[in-house]
N, C-alpha and C positions, 0 to 999 in steps of 0.2 A: 548147367554150369560146365565148360569146357576143362579138360584136364589141365592145360597149360595154367588157366585160372587158378584151378585148386592147387596147384604147386606152387605159384608164383605168389598170390596172395598170403599164405604162411609165411614164406621167405621175408616178404615186405614186412609183415607185421614183426617178425623176429627182429629184424633190422632195425626197425624203428625203437622197439623196447630195450634194444641193446644201447641206442643212443640215448635215451631217457634215463638210463641207470647210471651215466657217466655224468657225475657231479663235479662242478668246478669249484676248487677250493676258493675262498674268499683271499683277494690280495692282499699282503700286509699294509697295513696302515704307515706310510712315511710321513715325517714331519719335518718342516721348514720354519725357520725363523722369519717373520714378516715384520717390517718397520714401515709406516706410513701414516697417512693422514685420513681421517674419515670426510668425506664430502658429502654423503647424503645417506639417508636411513630410510629404509622402506619396512614398516612394521608389521604388514599383513603377512609378508613371508619371511621376516627377520632376515633382511638383506642389508649389508652395509657395504657401501660403494666407497672403496679405498684405493687413494692413490699411493702406489707402493713402489719399494726399491726392489731391485733384483731378488728374486726367491730362492736362494741356492742355484742347484743346477735345474730347478723346475721351470722356471719362468722369468722373462726379464721383467724390467721396471715398465710399470704400465697403470692405468686406472680400470678397476673391474669390480665387480659386485661378489661378495662373499657371503654364504649362509654362516650364520650365528644360530647354532642349536640350542645354547643355554640361554633360558628367558633372563635371568638376572644380567648375564654379562651384556645381552643386547640392550636392555634398558638402561643399563650405565653408560653406554656409548653417547656421546654427543658429536653433533656435525663440528668440524673445523679441529678437533683434538687428533694430537698425534698420537699413536700408538706402537706398542710392541706385541706381537700375538706370536701364536703358532698356528702355521698352514697344515692341516692334516688332509693328506690326499690317499685315496683308496681307489685305485684303478681310474674311472672318470669324475669320480666324487669328491669333492673337496670342501672344507669347512675350516673356519677359524676357532679357536679356544685360547685360553691362558691370555686373556687381553689384559693389558695394562697401559696405563697413560704414561708416555715418555715424560721422564723426570728432567728438568733443566734443559730441554731441548728446544 
């Protein structure tokens, strides 16, 4: 083993070790009100395709799939139903909670 290799290898290992000790803190969960209509339900992955209005400063009005983590909330959803819910956003992950049928709309 060359002297250069003997010096460089430990430095490289220490550099990598220093990088792995840096733990990213989890991003805080941001919450936004969602108002929309359920267009489709996909039970395998508990996804609800929702045509929604603008969601705060997070997203414009569009149709997209939202994960629903809670089994009961997902099973209570019906296609064609107008809902109010909360969109939870953490980094690139998002999901809906607190789903309620819109009353009188």
